[in-house]
C-alpha positions in Angstrom: -43.8 -48.4 -44.9 -44.6 -45.1 -43.2 -48.2 -44.2 -42.7 -49.7 -40.8 -42.3 -52.2 -39.3 -39.9 -54.0 -37.1 -42.5 -57.8 -37.1 -42.7 -59.0 -39.9 -44.9 -60.5 -38.9 -48.3 -63.9 -40.0 -47.3 -63.9 -37.4 -44.4 -62.8 -34.5 -46.6 -65.0 -32.7 -49.1 -63.8 -32.7 -52.7 -61.5 -29.8 -53.6 -64.1 -28.3 -55.9 -66.4 -27.7 -52.8 -63.6 -25.9 -50.9 -63.5 -22.1 -50.7 -60.2 -20.3 -50.1 -60.2 -18.5 -46.7 -60.1 -14.7 -46.4 -57.4 -13.0 -44.4 -60.0 -11.8 -41.9 -61.1 -15.4 -41.1 -57.5 -16.4 -40.5 -56.8 -13.6 -38.1 -59.7 -14.1 -35.7 -62.1 -16.8 -34.5 -61.7 -20.6 -34.4 -59.4 -20.7 -37.4 -57.0 -18.2 -35.9 -56.7 -20.2 -32.8 -55.8 -23.3 -34.8 -53.4 -21.5 -37.2 -51.4 -19.4 -34.7 -49.5 -22.2 -32.9 -48.7 -23.9 -36.3 -47.2 -20.6 -37.5 -45.1 -20.4 -34.4 -43.8 -23.9 -35.0 -42.8 -23.1 -38.6 -41.1 -19.8 -37.7 -39.2 -21.7 -35.0 -38.0 -24.3 -37.5 -40.0 -27.1 -36.1 -41.6 -29.9 -38.2 -45.3 -29.7 -38.6 -47.6 -32.8 -38.7 -49.9 -33.8 -41.6 -52.9 -32.6 -39.6 -51.3 -29.2 -39.1 -50.5 -29.0 -42.8 -54.1 -29.7 -43.6 -55.2 -26.8 -41.3 -52.8 -24.5 -43.1 -54.0 -25.7 -46.5 -57.7 -25.3 -45.7 -57.8 -22.4 -43.3 -54.8 -20.1 -43.6 -55.0 -17.2 -45.9 -52.6 -16.9 -48.9 -50.6 -14.1 -47.4 -49.9 -16.1 -44.2 -48.8 -19.1 -46.2 -46.5 -16.8 -48.3 -44.9 -15.4 -45.1 -44.3 -18.8 -43.7 -42.9 -20.3 -46.9 -40.6 -17.3 -47.5 -39.3 -17.6 -43.9 -38.4 -21.3 -44.6 -36.8 -20.4 -47.9 -34.7 -17.7 -46.3 -33.6 -20.1 -43.5 -32.5 -22.8 -46.0 -31.1 -20.3 -48.6 -30.0 -17.1 -46.8 -28.2 -15.8 -49.9 -30.4 -14.1 -52.5 -29.5 -16.6 -55.2 -32.1 -18.3 -57.4 -30.9 -21.1 -59.6 -31.9 -22.4 -63.0 -30.5 -25.0 -65.4 -29.9 -24.8 -69.2 -31.6 -27.9 -70.4 -33.9 -29.4 -73.0 -36.8 -31.9 -72.9 -36.3 -34.6 -75.5 -39.1 -37.2 -75.9 -37.5 -40.1 -77.9 -41.0 -41.6 -78.4 -44.6 -40.7 -77.8 -45.7 -44.3 -77.8 -47.3 -45.4 -74.6 -49.6 -48.2 -73.5 -50.5 -46.8 -70.1 -53.4 -44.7 -71.4 -53.5 -42.0 -68.7 -56.6 -39.9 -69.2 -54.9 -36.7 -68.3 -52.2 -36.9 -71.0 -52.7 -35.3 -74.4 -49.1 -36.2 -75.5 -49.1 -40.0 -75.8 -50.1 -42.1 -78.8 -51.0 -45.8 -78.8 -48.8 -48.2 -80.8 -49.7 -48.1 -84.5 -51.3 -44.6 -84.3 -50.5 -42.5 -87.4 -49.0 -39.8 -85.1 -46.8 -42.3 -83.1 -43.1 -41.9 -83.5 -39.7 -43.0 -82.3 -36.9 -40.5 -82.9 -33.8 -41.8 -84.7 -30.5 -41.6 -83.0 -29.4 -38.9 -85.4 -32.4 -36.8 -84.5 -31.7 -37.1 -80.8 -28.0 -36.3 -81.2 -28.9 -33.2 -83.1 -31.2 -32.0 -80.4 -28.5 -32.6 -77.7 -25.9 -30.9 -79.9 -28.0 -27.8 -80.0 -28.3 -27.9 -76.2 -24.5 -28.4 -75.7 -23.8 -25.5 -78.0 -25.7 -23.3 -75.6 -23.6 -24.7 -72.7 -26.5 -26.8 -71.6 -26.1 -29.1 -68.7 -29.0 -31.5 -68.8 -31.2 -33.5 -71.2 -34.5 -34.6 -69.7 -35.5 -37.7 -71.6 -38.8 -39.4 -71.1 -40.7 -41.5 -73.7 -43.7 -43.1 -72.2 -44.2 -46.9 -71.9 -43.2 -48.2 -75.3 -43.8 -51.9 -75.5 -40.7 -52.7 -77.4 -38.0 -50.3 -76.3 -36.2 -52.2 -73.6 -33.4 -51.3 -71.2 -30.7 -52.0 -73.7 -32.1 -49.5 -76.1 -32.0 -46.8 -73.5 -28.5 -47.9 -72.3 -27.1 -47.6 -75.8 -28.6 -44.2 -76.2 -27.4 -42.9 -72.9 -23.9 -44.3 -73.4 -23.7 -42.6 -76.8 -24.7 -39.3 -75.5 -22.3 -39.5 -72.5 -19.4 -40.2 -74.9 -20.4 -37.3 -77.2 -21.5 -34.8 -74.7 -19.8 -35.5 -71.3 -20.9 -32.1 -69.9 -24.6 -32.8 -70.5 -26.2 -35.0 -67.9 -28.9 -37.6 -68.9 -31.7 -36.9 -66.5 -34.0 -39.6 -67.8 -36.7 -42.1 -67.3 -39.4 -41.7 -64.6 -40.1 -44.3 -61.9 -43.1 -45.7 -63.9 -40.9 -46.0 -67.0 -38.2 -47.8 -65.1 -40.8 -50.2 -63.6 -42.1 -50.7 -67.1 -38.6 -51.6 -68.3 -38.3 -54.2 -65.6 -41.6 -55.8 -66.7 -40.8 -56.0 -70.4 -37.2 -57.1 -69.6 -38.6 -59.6 -67.1 -36.0 -58.8 -64.4 -35.8 -56.9 -61.2 -35.9 -53.1 -61.1 -32.5 -53.0 -59.3 -30.9 -54.6 -62.3 -32.4 -52.1 -64.7 -31.2 -49.2 -62.5 -27.8 -50.7 -62.3 -27.4 -51.0 -66.1 -28.7 -47.5 -66.7 -26.3 -46.1 -64.1 -23.4 -48.0 -65.6 -24.4 -46.6 -69.1 -24.2 -43.0 -67.7 -27.6 -42.1 -66.4 -26.9 -39.3 -63.9 -30.2 -38.6 -62.3 -33.9 -39.4 -62.5 -36.8 -37.0 -62.9 -39.8 -37.3 -60.5 -42.5 -37.6 -63.2 -45.3 -40.0 -62.9 -46.1 -39.3 -59.3 -49.3 -37.3 -60.1 -50.9 -37.8 -56.6 -49.4 -40.6 -54.5 -52.8 -41.8 -53.2 -54.4 -45.0 -54.6 -57.9 -43.6 -54.7 -56.7 -40.9 -57.1 -54.4 -43.1 -59.2 -57.2 -45.6 -59.9 -59.2 -42.7 -61.4 -56.6 -40.8 -63.4 -53.9 -43.4 -64.2 -55.2 -47.0 -63.4 -52.5 -48.7 -65.5 -49.6 -46.7 -64.0 -47.4 -47.8 -61.1 -49.0 -47.8 -57.7 -48.1 -45.3 -55.0 -45.9 -47.9 -53.2 -44.2 -48.9 -56.4 -43.4 -45.3 -57.4 -41.8 -44.7 -54.0 -40.0 -48.0 -54.0 -38.4 -47.4 -57.4 -37.1 -44.0 -56.1 -35.9 -45.8 -53.0 -33.9 -48.2 -55.2 -32.6 -45.3 -57.3 -31.2 -43.6 -54.2 -29.8 -46.9 -52.9 -28.0 -47.3 -56.2 -26.3 -43.9 -55.5 -28.3 -41.8 -57.9 -30.3 -38.7 -57.0 -33.8 -38.0 -58.2 -36.4 -35.2 -58.0 -40.0 -35.4 -56.8 -43.2 -33.9 -58.2 -46.9 -33.5 -57.8 -49.6 -32.8 -60.4 -52.6 -31.5 -58.6 -55.9 -29.7 -59.3 -58.0 -32.6 -60.6 -59.8 -35.2 -58.6 -57.8 -35.2 -55.4 -58.8 -33.7 -52.0 -56.8 -31.3 -49.9 -56.1 -34.2 -47.5 -54.7 -36.2 -50.4 -52.4 -33.4 -51.3 -51.0 -33.5 -47.8 -50.8 -37.3 -47.9 -48.7 -37.0 -51.1 -46.3 -34.6 -49.4 -46.1 -36.9 -46.4 -45.1 -39.9 -48.5 -42.3 -37.9 -50.1 -41.1 -36.5 -46.7 -41.0 -40.0 -45.2 -38.9 -41.3 -48.1 -36.6 -38.3 -47.9 -36.1 -39.0 -44.2 -35.2 -42.6 -45.2 -32.8 -42.0 -48.1 -32.0 -38.3 -48.5 -32.0 -38.9 -52.2 -34.3 -36.2 -53.5 -32.7 -33.1 -54.9 -35.9 -31.0 -55.2 -39.6 -30.9 -55.3 -41.7 -29.3 -58.1 -45.5 -29.1 -58.5 -47.9 -27.8 -61.1 -51.6 -27.7 -61.8 -53.1 -30.2 -64.2 -53.7 -28.8 -67.7 -57.2 -30.2 -68.6 -57.7 -28.8 -72.1 -57.7 -31.4 -74.8 -56.8 -34.5 -72.7 -58.5 -37.8 -73.5 -60.8 -37.8 -70.5 -61.3 -34.0 -70.2 -64.9 -34.5 -69.2 -64.0 -36.0 -65.8 -61.8 -33.1 -64.7 -62.6 -29.7 -63.3 -61.6 -26.4 -64.8 -58.0 -25.4 -64.6 -57.1 -24.6 -61.0 -56.7 -20.9 -60.1 -53.4 -19.2 -59.6 -54.4 -18.8 -55.9 -54.7 -22.6 -55.5 -51.3 -23.1 -57.2 -49.6 -20.6 -54.8 -51.3 -22.2 -51.8 -50.0 -25.6 -52.6 -46.6 -24.3 -53.7 -46.2 -22.5 -50.4 -47.4 -25.5 -48.4 -44.8 -27.7 -50.0 -42.0 -25.5 -48.8 -43.4 -25.3 -45.3 -44.0 -29.1 -45.0 -41.1 -30.6 -46.9 -38.5 -29.5 -44.3 -36.0 -32.1 -45.5 -36.0 -31.0 -49.1 -33.3 -28.4 -49.8 -34.8 -27.1 -53.0 -38.3 -26.2 -54.3 -38.7 -25.5 -58.0 -41.3 -23.3 -59.6 -43.2 -24.2 -62.8 -43.1 -21.2 -65.1 -43.8 -23.6 -68.1 -47.3 -24.2 -66.8 -47.9 -21.0 -64.7 -46.1 -18.4 -66.7 -43.1 -16.2 -65.8 -45.0 -13.6 -63.8 -46.4 -16.2 -61.5 -43.0 -17.9 -61.2 -41.6 -14.6 -60.0 -44.3 -14.5 -57.3 -43.4 -18.0 -56.1 -39.9 -16.9 -55.3 -41.6 -15.3 -52.3 -43.7 -18.3 -51.7 -41.0 -20.8 -51.0 -39.2 -21.4 -54.4 -35.5 -21.0 -54.8 -35.1 -22.6 -58.2 -36.6 -21.4 -61.6 -36.3 -24.9 -63.2 -35.0 -25.4 -66.7 -34.8 -23.3 -69.8 -36.5 -26.2 -71.6 -35.3 -25.4 -75.1 -37.9 -27.9 -76.1 -41.1 -29.1 -74.4 -43.7 -31.4 -75.8 -45.9 -32.9 -73.0 -47.7 -30.0 -71.4 -47.7 -28.1 -74.7 -49.8 -31.0 -76.1 -52.5 -29.8 -73.8 -52.2 -26.2 -75.1 -50.1 -24.9 -72.2 -46.5 -24.0 -72.7 -44.5 -20.9 -71.6 -40.9 -21.5 -72.8 -38.5 -18.6 -72.3 -35.0 -17.7 -73.3 -32.0 -17.8 -70.9 -31.9 -14.0 -71.0 -35.6 -13.7 -70.1 -35.3 -16.1 -67.2 -32.3 -14.1 -65.8 -34.3 -10.9 -66.2 -37.3 -12.4 -64.4 -35.1 -13.5 -61.5 -33.4 -10.2 -61.2 -36.5 -8.1 -61.4 -37.9 -10.2 -58.5 -35.0 -9.1 -56.4 -32.8 -12.1 -56.7 -29.5 -13.1 -58.2 -29.6 -15.7 -61.1 -27.1 -18.5 -61.2 -26.9 -21.5 -63.5 -26.8 -24.9 -61.8 -26.4 -28.5 -62.8 -28.7 -31.5 -62.2 -27.5 -31.9 -58.7 -27.9 -28.3 -57.7 -24.2 -27.5 -57.9 -23.6 -23.9 -59.1 -21.8 -24.1 -62.4 -21.9 -20.4 -63.3 -18.8 -18.6 -64.4 -19.9 -15.6 -62.2 -19.7 -17.8 -59.1 -16.6 -17.5 -57.0 -17.0 -20.9 -55.4 -16.1 -24.2 -57.1 -19.0 -26.2 -58.4 -20.1 -28.9 -55.9 -21.5 -31.4 -56.4 -20.2 -31.4 -60.0 -21.2 -35.0 -60.9 -23.5 -37.8 -60.0 -20.7 -39.4 -58.0 -20.2 -36.3 -55.9 -24.0 -36.1 -55.4 -24.5 -39.6 -54.1 -27.1 -39.7 -51.3 -25.4 -39.9 -47.9 -27.3 -43.1 -47.0 -25.9 -44.7 -50.2 -22.4 -43.6 -49.3 -22.7 -45.1 -45.8 -24.2 -48.3 -47.2 -21.3 -48.7 -49.6 -18.8 -48.2 -46.7 -20.3 -50.9 -44.6 
């Protein structure tokens, strides 16, 4: 297991005590002397260390971070294309026994507002998505104590047969680990059965902050850091791709944000299985333990972390914005702060909207936003293949099989 060299949480003041640096402070004095050589490394395409990332996070002004992140984006994506996917979030159930204090969506078993959607209801939602030429259904349902792997396999198989063009992008790492526990069998077997049923990719949800001090406060019943990473490792070894995420702006320190990114970069070095990274600020309004969380993080903090992720995650091809939590105007700004993907149309969203935050937009509005920011919009699939009729190139990768992580391909050939 890889380790990091970031400052320990005990050596770093809480984020709430940190003040964003001014441009004048970054251009002269001790901070400038520390920042300048790091900037040179980034602009030369060199990998920066966790300690250097922490300096950028804490001491670089926002404009400097934007310049660096945009340079990395242009190096990895020289064409002015910004992608998005026509998709829908479907939550087959809101029943969960993990009791995360930051989640306003879940309900305990037996709650009067608890539900499990019928197969017919789910099919109707996917049909609406397919009718709009949708390419992805993001399905997550919490940790239901009685919905086992076979229930999910039957659902995914049914959807695959009815809607072959719509990929099932489903079940977070904590949910897959939960399935292995209630099935009483290894995670590898659960992943194998889901893949055989037609699961095409796995979302990166449930990561929150990949540091145990933080997880013990905000999600003590959820999978540990090492388990989250290991489930994704096994997903990649099984030949599937997944995404990676970070929810920040709560009880974590700046060093812990960097540690989270380091853990992801280490695993990507190992497997090459992550398609993209997305981050967003925690939405504290109306969550069960609202009293322990600070006020909503500012747009400046969001941009800072968004830019840093593009700078630090040099082995991630794609960085996705979060217009659902930040709004379309901020998402446009992030296209110059490292992002090359606008995320999904999310024809339906239930989780962050339960906390009073939801900025869903039409396909036309997303395209207009991308164009007005100076970029060319193109539709993609779950594996970042361009599947837009305006594209002159054939779509690749066009399927989960074509998108298999290289390490999985090499392992299968040995």
